[in-house]
Steps between C-alpha positions, in 0.01 A plus 500: 500500500668821381371715789654267756833515317486881492400516864778263605758719328348811658508345849868405460585856394302657784655274763846587374430871530324472838742269678816505288501125445482303178194273472451233236168413340484165681456677833187684383183310588183622326161337536145583401341730758240332718142599416435668835773760437531774239766424241603277214839367610653465845868526584621290793722738699645268768814404298608867503466575873867429572610764250236756604557440875139607553169334575305323226224761464744795491718319247198426283391865514846623398517263205142578393551875506830471310340281234208738457729803465759343269264287289158671485435343157512160676381554859190716543469460879593268785403385847698311760364218716771395744776348286299500180502787251184503286555679170231646277627479142445809284232465229749589227708196593198272462418649160860451386489141619176436312658645186794263545272198543290604202805524273596136565301225333658240729524694825639291786642228274880476494665419166698178461860556387790280396637535856175396668524188720327188366236332714349167398149433629369143494128442525223262393697172533213272396492122488402342169251265661217747554363839391579824681277581797425797727828462687689516170301811408623684810854378431499616138345837577742565785799392290402713203424806717823465697701475178328811362563694822867402514545612140324829578765549770769498232604134503543268207253219561481150356166329560547125518305183563609151601261234373491189715459265206639178650464300817265256666200736479541526122525121473171462686309686225691314229431161654129575550464611135684188388269275703166675468527756219406292195697741282308812612652833387411867542357495148277195559388614847454870425699586812804720546808281519591598857145419615505162330830402659376628836197272474732200476697618802175499697408161351835355611432612855151348493627155400802530728275570801288199410810279497617640833164433665493144367857421606466671838193288581701185420793612719271588790342155470854360517560675832650842416377817666294735275786753476761236420263335251438829319871584483584156363214519248614842371847360433388174342198610296561373142415835338761688703759233430426529130530880516840473671614248242387738224707782655809276501438414134463870419835582660654209310372651174246227415370590151137406561474682832675808357264512201194484727652769721568735209149455359319570827728788598436653160128499575564671832724772356233601249251527785740699720567748220128578472476560873810719514364709214168546679685605818717743304830351620800362319866405533832594345650155559347165590701221661387139521580264784567226246788711368641612835480201733810334351701814572367482853599136541848581370538779757380266776751229401776762489400599852500134602859461377603811697347360818218755509232228483474138608376179342284268709506122488204487259687716248310823569693829536429742784615838627550525876401855596485446875793736556278778359211408728319308225448128437622258232384562144457228237665594167510171306259211567620144545382411147717780358216741421524865603277722714383862466803630690734335252314656209511845664876474541538411131260774388685762704833393350358526146345841560821654628681361196237649269471845663719739695257503790547739791200373698282188470142522626276195542126570520378193687238447772589503869447125518848480343679731745712214631583379147657833407681529830661165417561591134683818598720306741575220251589740218734685733670177608538391138700817439245717324575853624139603435355224721460712812361792304196330345165649591194289574199722437279302734126556472197366682246258368165592348230355722145417401178502702481121477861428594834423341531388139604144421605446140527123514136482606384739228369759746705798382377834374614471140678809359313488168162468670595784735596733213186418304285547810654839581440627146143370506438663839645829375275494194190443713601770751575764238188408302286540811655840570404619150854596409495322161218694337695661215762227437531241227495133600875477438560795733275348764691171492834678524390718791361192678837328454698803621274555802473131589875443484565831674272393784676165535853637480443793732327287764791256507772766486370761747560266795845477658648202315625341822148455631254222431187637341140407432396547140154652457398548132185699582688746719776540240259611224335775707517851353529649848779460752857379464453310174641495150171605334474806730844617385428414136171689506666812640766481230234465230314798652812718476562388142140598417554846650817549299339387175228761553759770557687679222850405619496122533760437230714797605493448875872427532593826327298703749702701749327663793601846616683479833263756652198276429269501801465166681249370751617290793344193339686561174829531690425171676433318172817637340696381804333160490558463125866594539547224759467239225874512432583416862225236515646314202844501661355379831313218324822391331713523813247315715390256227144617561268551198214554746651839586427620146150351496397679817670823396290504182184444703583780745577743217179415315296533819649844564442605139133397517451731797657781298282417196181530704603828669661691214362562149735420215345550157239734650763719667470851344848616602731385219809469720319289760342285228840438339653416838229246578523340157878466530464369854236247391709386203801432721300315763376278216852460362651399834215260573542344154876462553448347843228259395701400192784399731250258654401369157160670514361666188312828526190552282454824309121463533274326748 
């Protein structure tokens, strides 16, 4: 914010003249003045008491008076409350700031340069045995928004995905299709490929449970306890044994198993692509577990040779992390197959070969907190200098009114159904509000898509990512309150005002006279709009897209109060009308920039 920079410089100069000591900008603490006091910005005086050798209130008064005398174009008046100096910024400074914001089409967004650090952000990380669900939706939206925010902070960003395309869970779907599919394909079934494969994952579990129940009953009859019988049945069920055998064949490169795997994964990828497109997310680079796990195994065996890991009697390889306060971690199973941790080690090694990465960020749910604690430790022990510096962007789960989702039982909230339902709900809501009266059918469908997806994305992104949340579709689509549609509607309202004005296309070339009269409310909105730059930086530093979401809501809420209290197009004073049009245009611009960072489109009409 330019005013804060100017004020910081002015404070340093004044302190030097008053007390004869050099002060650097880092010692100057400015904060927004609390609503119960007069002022825009407050200077914390306590750090300067040693040089003034006076009480806090007297020191504040001296600094305030000196600022007002030496910089009247910046400080209109002041008041001191104990060790806090409340400063009223001169109207001319606010007008100059608005002119500066207006001149920049991308205000608050830092440019990326050749010297910018590179941050890789991993998100999505789906398994190819089922379609994406509500949990994946939050993951993808958080990952995309975080990547956009980090880039807006001046970083080079590579958006990446690791597809878990191998393993026992993949073999379960493959085996079920082989046994019960009768050659069914997406084309013959009319289903998206990821949905079709997911059906067979559920079918595997159904037959597997039946086998467990049958075997467990036999073992109980033979004298085992129910718990022991169930555990033995889970290990010895024929379907699970067949799935494990299929995984071994896959790792051995069996031609038939590999061909089945490629065919079914191909179906899934086509389905994923449709879902990603509907969500408005994408990736710069996709890695596949099938292409990284061997690198991981190699790194594990290198660690084994160096004495970093240990091999047990059954041939499995483990990492003993007890000296770090953790337990033992399996890295290679006794049958030679690898685990997720092994794949993550291999994927990390490949990524740092492919890119000159300064920071690696994993967007993964908090259920995997321990996994990434272990991964960081293992990478560090294997000699990767970036191991300790990896960031786990840990987020909470999306909860439902009827409990936790279970994909193997087919009780998930499917991402495709969710998207379609949100668009349908938006269409019905906007239709009922009579906002579609003069639109073509194509426009209506597009607005319904933009509003429906905006409602979904905003609802999931406005909450602190670390928290678990309850998803409520009806609440998210409301045009009142802290929702995406409320913000979108205000944006569309401003765009309508500007279209009706005579300066819409020339708004950026407008320059307000510095002596333009301002109301208190107009000063507040300029100040709030100017905070966008700092909000973006805070969101990037704290890895917190929710900061931007709630900033946009607060700004829109404040603007709506202004809109109801002050005429814009009906204002007869030309200077006031121009001010309010420029102010409105820049509120809309900042809101559009902020919402775009979250992946949310803004409609020109609603």
